[in-house]
N, C-alpha and C positions, 0 to 999 in steps of 0.2 A: 503493500496500501504505500503510495507515494505521500510524504508531509509537505503540507502547507504552513502559511503562515500562521502561528500558534496567538495574533493578536485580534482581535475585531476590529476591521478598519473603519467601524463606525456609519454612518448615517450618510452614506453619496459624498464622503470627504474629500473629494477629489477638488471642492470649492467652499470653504470651508464658509459658514455663515457669519454676518455678523450681526451686531446687536444695538437697536439703536439706545436713547438716554435712561430707557424706561426700562431697560434688559431684554426688551420685546426681539423676537427676530424680525431684523429690516425687510419683510418683504413689502415691496411697493408695488405701486400699478405700474412701472415700467418694467418690474422681475413679470408681471404677471401676462405683458405686452410681448415677451419675451419666449416665456412659455408657450403662448400662442401659435407663435412662430414656428416653435419646435413642433409644433403640433397639427402645424398645417399639414394636410393630406394624408396624418396616419388617422388622428381624431376625428370622428362623425363630429359635424358642426349639426348639432339637435334641431328640432324642430320646436317651435315655440306655440302653444295647441291656445284656442281660444274659444268659448263654451257660453252663447247667450242661455243656457239654461244655468249657469253655476254663475253667470253673473246676476240673473235677477235671484236666485236663490239667495245669495252673499250678500247684493248690494254695492259690490265692487266690481271694478274692470279687472278681472284675474287673466295672467299671461303665464301659462302652465310651463317653463320651462324642461322637456323631456328626456333626461338624461335616461330613461327607460332603455331608450333606442341608441344610446350611445354603443360604443365599443366590449364588449363583454355584457353588454346590458347596464351600466350602470357608470357615473361620473367617475368612480376609481380611476379607470384606465388612464384619465387627463395625468393624475399626479406620479404614476405609478411611472408611466414612458417617461413622462417632462425628468423624472429623479432619474430613471437607466440611461436615459438620454446624454445624462451630465456627469455621467462617470468616465472615468477616464479609462482606456484601453487595458491597462495591469487590473483593475476591478471587476473589468465586463470579464475578462479571462477567468477570474477566481469565483464570481457568481455570486449569488444574491440570497439573503433570507428575509422573510419576512414573520409576521403572524400575523393570522387575518381571521374573522368568524365567515368568511366568504367573496366578498367583494373585492376589494385588496389584493386575497389569494390569486382570485380570478385575472385581474389587471395584471399584475405582477409577472405570472404565470405568462399570459400572452406578450407582454413587453420583451419580456424573456427571451421567448420565441421570438417576437420580431428583431432583438439587436443581436442576438445570434451570445448570449450567455445563458447561464444554468440559475434556474430558481426552487429555493427547499421554501416547504410554506407550513407553516404550525399553525394546525386548525382545531378548535374545538372539536370532540369526537362527535356531540351535540348540533355539528355546522349541518345547515340543509343540503340533503343530498345530491339534490341539483348543482349546486357549489361548488361542494367536492368534487362529483363527476366531471364536471364541466374543467376547474383546475389541474385537474390530474389528466384530460383529454388536451391541453393546451401543452402537456410534457411536462410537467412540474413535479417533485417530489413533495407527497405530504407526509409532515409527522402530525400524529394528534396528541392531545393534551386534554384533561376534565380540567373546563373552565370554573368549577366551583372549587376546585381542592391543586388548580398549579396555575400557578404564577406564571403567563406565557410570553411576556417581555423576557423572564429569566431564562425562558425555556432557547428562545431565540439567540439571546444573548450568548449562551452557552455554545449552540450552533453553530453562533459567527465564530467564535473562540476557538472552539475547536479545528473547524475547517478554512478559518479566514475566509468567510465569507461577509459581504459587504451588508449591512443591515440597512433596508429600508423598512422604515417605519410606515404606517399606515396612515399617519396623519403630522406627527412629532418632528419634521422637516422642512424648511423654507421651501424647496424645492418641489414638494408634495406639495404644501399649501400653492405656491405659485400656477401650480399646474390645475390645481382645482378651482381657482377662481378665476378661471378663465370660463367656466359654466356661466358666471354672470358677467363676465367681459360682454359674450355673445350676444347677453339674453339682454343688455340694454342698449347694445349697438341695433340689435332690431325692433326693440319697444320705443327707445327712447327712456327720459326719466321716467322714475316711478316713483308713489312715496314712498312704499314700503317692500320689503322682500323676506318672505320666507323661507329658511332652512333647517331643513334637520340636523340636528347637533347630535352626533354622538363623540367621538373625541376629540371633534372640534374644527376639525383643518379644512373640509368644506364651507361650514362657515369662514373662518378665516380668510380663507382665500376671498372668497365671494367680497365678503366684507370689506378687503381690503380695498379690491377691484370697485363694488361700488360707492363706498363712499367719497372717492376719489371721484368718481367718473358724476355722481351725482351729490353733493353737497346736502345735507338735511334727509338724507333717504335715513328712514327707520329699520334698520337692520333687528330681524325677529327671530329668534332660535326658536325650535320647537324639539319638544323632547317627549317620550313616553312617559306616565306619569310614573312609571314602578321605576324609571332611569331617573332622576332630576338631578345628575350630580352638579351639571353645569351653574342649570339652574339656583343651588344652595351656594355655589361656588363665590356667584357673582355676589350672591346677598349676601355672601362670611366675607367677601375681598380676598382669599384665598382659597386654592382648592382644596374641595373636598372631598374625602372618598366615604362610597356609599356600598353597602352588600352587592355583591356583581347580579345585577338587575334579573328578573327571570319577565317579560314580557315579548308579544309576538314581533316585536320589532326587533330582531336579533341584531342588524348591522347597527342599533344603538344600544346594545347592553355594555357600557361601559361602566365603570365603578368610576372612575375620574377622570376629571379633566386633563389635557395632552399638555406637557409642560411647558412646549413651546406654542402650542394653539390657544393656550390659554391668557396670556396678557393680551392678544390681540384681540380677541375676543372681548377681553375684559372692557379694551381701548374703545370698539367701536361698537359691540352691538345693543340694542336699546333693549330690549326684554328677551328673557326665554319665558314661551306659553307652555300649556302641558296638554297631553289628549290622553283618550283610558284606550285600551286594547279595541272597547267595544268600537270608536270612534274612527279608531284606525278601520276595523275591519268595514265600516260606513262607508268611508271614506275610497278603499277600495273598492268595494259594489259599484259606489256613484261612477268611479272611473270606469268600471268593466260594463256597465250600464247604457251611461248616459254619454261615456268620451269615447268608449270603447275602446282605452287600452288598459295592459294588466300591470299594475303595480306592484311590486312587494311591499311588504308593511312596515319596512323604514325606509321606500321611497314614498308611504302615503301619509306622512305624520303632518306633512306642511300644507296638503287638502284637508286634512282631517280637522286641522285648526282653523283653517278659513271655515266651514263649514259649519261646526260645532258653533261658531262667533267668535271665537276665542280674541281677535283684533279689537282692542278700544281704546281710541277713538277708529273708526274704520277708514281704513284710507281709499279714498279715488280711485289707484292703480294700483295694485296689487302684484307683483311678482310672485310666485311659485316654483322652486325647485322638487321637482319630481327625481329624486334622487338617482330610483333605480327601480327596476322591474324584475330581480331574478326570483321568480317562485315555479316554485315543481309544478306541474296540477294537481298529482297527488294533497300536496301542503295549501292551493290553492283552495279545492273544494272542501276540505277536513275545515277551513277556516270560515267561507264563506258559504257551505253546503247546508 
């Protein structure tokens, strides 16, 4: 067996991140635009969906950025590909590792295949079967762990150490954050100024990137995060003024089953996010059903939380023009029927 480096190379450290005077990573609108250039012709420019029925029901002009039509079925491809594209040739030759409940795993696996490197993904044993199968189908190696008894970051960190792999975290890296921000960049380029933008929050990378882009493009826009009721770590952290850890959430929104905000994403969101609202699992199911029946699209539970918040009347005051990030649509037919049957 060949021996590789015994030191983890860290998260995409070919281009070390800098921080601003608050200690937050200096992700800027220019970096989001640079990410958009790297993603051009590789990531899909996803559609923005309108619905008169939705507008009438909610009282706002709603613009749904449909990342369920992104490659691998979720926004995660943006950040994963951008982070891998920024690696040195030496790092790509050694391979990458990450932990993910599914969408980042698929995104990194596909990005690795596109860029000619190998990906090792640490996935929970109870990850949706469709996401595990897709990750393996892109050629990645899967290492399983128990999300309720094991620390996924520790598992992926150990693999990085042992194999000399570069760690690409699902949200806690500036290149990942900048890549995710291209979703909001595209949305506002198409719609023009919005009064508010609803963004699902798990580890906070999508929100951090979107808030960076949106607040720079539209001063005064309200950035509203959405979490499942059982997984309100970011909401609690913003109220406390520091990162709070909660028990691992048990929610149908598996992509948002995070117990604490990211160390890099939280300072950005603390500075740029106006509020975080909560939705119940039943409200998420109702949003998935509405999307299927009235919008004719399939979205996974985590991807439906922004729409759920809008349909449940969580916005106060109600904006005139509201963007909604539909973050993904990776759900298998058995699970979809189980939740909505």
